[in-house]
N, C-alpha and C positions, 0 to 999 in steps of 0.2 A: 658541728658543734656551734652553739650560739657564741657570738662575739662578746664575751664577758668583759672585755676591755672597754667596750662602749656602754654596755648596759649591765648593771650589777645583777648577779644571779639571784633567783628566788630561792627560798628554802627547798622547794621541790627540785630545782635544778642542781642545787648543791648536793642533795641526796643522790640524784641520778649520776653525777660525775664524781662522787666521793672516792671511788676506787682510783680514778685517774689522779685526783688530788693527792691522795695518800701515797700513791706510787710515784709521784713526781713527774707525771706525764703531761701536766698542763704547761702551757707556755708561761713566760714570766708575767705578762700582763694579765692573763687569766688567773694565775695563782694569786697575784696581788689583789685582784677583784674578789676572789674567794676569801682571802685573808681579811679584807675590809668587811665583807659580809659577816664572817665568823666573829670578828671583834665587836660587831654591833648587835649580834643576834645570840641571845643567851641559849635559846633552844638548839640552834645549830652547834654552838660550842659544846653543849652537853651531849648532843648526838655524836659528834666526832670523838669526844672523849670516850663514850661508851663503845664506839666501834674500835677504837685503838685498844681498849682493854679486851674486847672480844677477840680481836686478832691475836693479841699477845697470849691470851689464855688458850685459845683453840690451837695455836701453833705448838703448844707444849703437850697436848693430849695425844696419846698413842691409841690407835683403834683397839688394841687388845686391853686397854684400860676401861673401855666403855662396856658396862653390863649389857649382855645380849638383848634384854627387853628394851633398854633405852636405845640401843643401836637400831633395833627393829623400828621403834617409834620414830626415830629421827629419819631413817631412810624412807619410811612411809610418808612422812610429812614432806620431805624434799621431793619425792616423786610426785606427790600431789601438787606441790607448788610448781614444779617444772612443767606439768601438763597444762597449767593455766597460762603459760607464756605464749 
């Protein structure tokens, strides 16, 4: 991981390490650096807010509540995305 305590993270780095940030896995100095970036960057502030809403909403959806056609489309999209990694 980049030493964010020395150099502020870029927007791309914030996106790449967002899961670690949200799960509290960054060290104190790294988290402080991320917090400073977020406080100064409206786009990242909005991105994180959107991700928090997405996580909250998807955590409440049960698989049997998803219509079969939508489930199929989502699985197809995720499989296609996973193949690009």
